[in-house]
Structure formats: C-alpha cells, structure tokens
C-alpha positions in Angstrom: 45.3 0.9 104.5 41.6 1.1 105.2 39.2 3.3 103.2 37.3 4.0 106.3 40.4 5.3 108.1 41.2 7.6 105.1 37.6 8.8 105.1 37.8 9.6 108.8 41.1 11.5 108.4 39.9 13.5 105.3 36.6 14.4 106.9 38.3 15.5 110.1 40.8 17.7 108.3 38.0 19.2 106.2 35.9 19.8 109.3 38.7 22.0 110.7 39.2 23.8 107.4 35.5 24.4 107.0 34.6 25.1 110.6 33.6 28.7 109.8 30.7 27.4 107.7 29.0 26.1 110.8 26.7 23.2 109.8 29.1 21.8 107.2 31.9 21.7 109.8 29.6 20.0 112.2 28.6 17.4 109.7 32.1 16.6 108.6 33.3 16.3 112.2 30.5 13.9 112.9 31.4 11.9 109.8 35.0 11.7 111.0 34.0 10.4 114.4 31.5 7.9 113.0 34.1 6.4 110.6 36.6 6.2 113.4 34.0 4.1 115.2 33.8 1.8 112.2 37.5 1.3 112.1 37.7 0.8 115.9 35.0 -1.9 115.8 36.9 -3.8 113.1 39.9 -4.0 115.4 42.2 -2.3 112.8 45.1 -0.3 114.1 45.4 2.9 112.1 47.1 6.2 112.8 44.9 7.8 110.1 41.7 6.8 112.0 43.1 8.3 115.2 44.0 11.5 113.2 40.4 11.5 111.9 39.0 11.2 115.4 41.2 14.0 116.9 40.6 16.4 114.0 36.9 15.5 113.8 36.5 16.4 117.5 38.4 19.6 117.1 36.5 20.6 114.0 33.1 19.6 115.5 33.8 21.7 118.7 35.0 24.8 116.8 32.0 24.6 114.4 29.6 24.2 117.3 31.1 27.2 119.1 31.0 29.2 115.8 27.4 28.2 115.1 26.3 29.2 118.7 28.0 32.6 118.5 26.4 33.2 115.1 23.0 32.3 116.4 23.3 34.6 119.4 24.7 37.4 117.2 21.8 37.2 114.7 19.3 37.0 117.5 20.7 40.2 119.1 20.6 42.0 115.7 17.0 40.8 115.2 16.0 42.1 118.6 17.7 45.5 118.0 15.8 46.1 114.8 
C-alpha cells in the first residue's frame, strides 16, 4: 500500500464531503489529482489512487460550480443594494 495512494483517496473523498465550502473543496480535489499523478508516475497499480482521481475530479468540479454560483449570487446581491 502506498501512502500517496491513500492520500489521494482521502483527499478525494474529503473534496466531495467539503465541496460546499468552495475553496477547500477545490484545494482537496487538486491535491487528490496531484497525488494520483505521483502514484501513476511511479508505475504502481492502486485502486485507491484511481478512487482518489475519480473522487478528486468529482469534488473539484462540484466545488468549482458551487464557487461560481456563489460568486454570481453575491455579485447580484451587491448590485441590487
């Protein structure tokens, strides 16, 4: 078992769980994807690393969408005041 694969998986799962926080979800998703890259370059076969990649991409995308919606919403409220 690789520590980098475990890190990728944990960061990916946390990115989905914390996607509503916006920036934190984006950061954790990016960490999961980067650590998958480390595992992939070392030629290790790990299901945990693939899980980290998939959950990292999902968490990153959801966080990005949430952050963009939040920015548009706050800009609309600021323009209305």
